[in-house]
C-alpha positions in Angstrom: 134.6 102.1 98.5 132.9 105.5 98.3 133.7 105.7 94.6 131.7 102.3 94.0 128.7 103.8 95.9 128.9 107.0 93.9 129.2 105.3 90.6 126.3 102.9 91.5 124.2 105.9 92.4 125.0 107.8 89.1 124.3 104.8 86.9 121.1 104.0 88.9 119.9 107.6 88.4 120.7 107.6 84.7 118.8 104.2 84.1 115.8 105.6 85.9 115.7 108.7 84.0 116.3 107.1 80.7 113.6 104.6 81.5 111.2 107.5 82.4 111.8 109.4 79.2 111.7 106.2 77.1 108.5 105.0 78.6 106.8 108.4 78.1 108.0 108.7 74.5 107.0 105.1 73.6 103.7 105.0 75.3 101.1 106.8 73.1 98.4 106.5 75.8 100.7 108.1 78.4 101.8 110.7 76.0 98.3 112.1 75.5 97.5 112.2 79.3 98.6 115.0 81.7 98.2 115.0 85.5 98.7 112.0 87.8 99.6 108.5 86.8 98.3 105.6 88.9 100.6 102.9 89.9 99.7 99.7 91.8 101.0 96.7 93.7 99.0 93.6 94.0 100.1 90.4 95.6 100.4 87.7 92.8 100.8 90.3 89.9 102.2 90.8 87.4 102.6 87.1 86.9 98.8 86.9 87.0 97.8 90.1 85.3 94.1 89.4 86.2 95.0 90.9 89.6 95.8 94.3 87.7 92.7 93.9 85.5 90.5 93.6 88.7 92.0 96.7 90.2 91.5 98.7 87.1 87.9 97.5 87.1 87.4 98.6 90.7 89.4 101.8 90.6 88.2 103.0 87.2 91.9 103.7 86.2 94.4 101.8 84.3 97.8 101.8 86.0 100.7 103.3 84.2 103.0 101.4 86.4 102.9 98.0 88.1 105.2 97.3 91.0 106.4 94.1 92.7 109.1 92.7 94.9 112.0 90.5 94.1 114.7 89.2 96.3 118.5 88.6 95.4 117.8 84.9 95.1 116.0 85.2 92.0 117.0 86.1 88.4 115.6 88.9 86.4 111.7 88.2 86.1 111.5 88.5 82.2 108.1 87.0 81.9 106.6 89.1 84.8 108.1 92.2 83.2 106.8 91.2 79.7 103.3 90.8 81.2 103.4 94.4 82.3 104.6 95.7 79.0 101.9 93.7 77.3 99.3 95.4 79.6 100.9 98.8 78.3 102.4 99.8 81.6 105.9 100.2 83.0 107.4 97.6 85.4 108.8 98.7 88.7 110.8 96.1 90.6 111.5 96.6 94.3 114.8 94.7 94.5 115.4 93.7 98.1 119.1 92.7 98.8 118.3 89.7 100.9 117.1 86.2 100.4 113.5 85.9 101.6 114.3 82.6 103.0 117.4 83.8 104.7 117.7 87.6 105.6 121.3 87.3 106.6 122.5 85.9 103.3 123.2 89.3 101.6 125.2 91.8 103.7 125.5 95.4 102.8 129.4 95.4 103.4 129.5 92.5 101.0 127.6 94.4 98.3 129.9 97.4 98.9 133.0 95.2 98.7 132.0 93.9 95.2 131.0 90.4 96.3 127.7 90.7 94.6 128.8 92.5 91.5 128.5 89.4 89.1 124.8 89.1 90.3 124.3 92.8 89.7 125.9 92.8 86.4 123.7 89.7 85.3 120.6 91.6 86.2 121.8 94.7 84.4 122.5 92.7 81.3 119.2 91.0 81.5 117.3 94.3 81.6 119.3 95.7 78.7 118.4 92.6 76.6 114.8 93.1 77.7 114.7 96.3 75.6 111.9 98.0 77.5 111.9 100.4 80.3 112.2 99.0 83.9 112.3 101.0 87.1 114.4 99.3 89.5 114.0 100.3 93.2 117.0 99.1 95.0 117.1 98.5 98.8 113.9 100.5 99.5 113.0 102.1 102.9 116.5 102.2 104.1 115.2 104.3 107.0 113.6 101.4 108.5 115.3 99.2 111.2 113.5 96.1 109.9 115.7 95.9 106.8 119.5 94.8 107.1 120.3 97.5 104.6 118.9 100.1 106.8 121.2 102.9 107.9 120.6 102.3 111.6 121.8 98.7 111.0 124.9 99.8 109.3 126.4 102.0 112.0 124.9 105.2 110.6 122.9 107.8 112.4 119.8 108.9 110.5 119.9 112.2 112.2 
């Protein structure tokens, strides 16, 4: 069980590192800039990229990364990710291991036991065939009690 977790963490780290390097090498606009990059989350984006264009207009800065949330009831959002790439930014998907309609559907112990491996592999294959960098932020904010994947909800002491 611990080996699966370790392998998952290593693969996730490698994918994130690869995506960052690839994005910076492929994106000429980003290559020429130095300093701080702007990322944004706006409800309704990136399916409606006009939300991001409005943000750019208001903030006076074009985001280098666009973030949104997906639950585990959905397939890889190819069109949304393509909208971000077409906008010349990098997609960041916050991948929440639950169903928005049923928070008890996905259990951390089931993920660790391999019951969700086919679903995870399908996403990985879809991202690979997408052929663009994608930042995948899995089970975010695990320090918060409100999420079933949180350490306090899984017999772990955060101290």
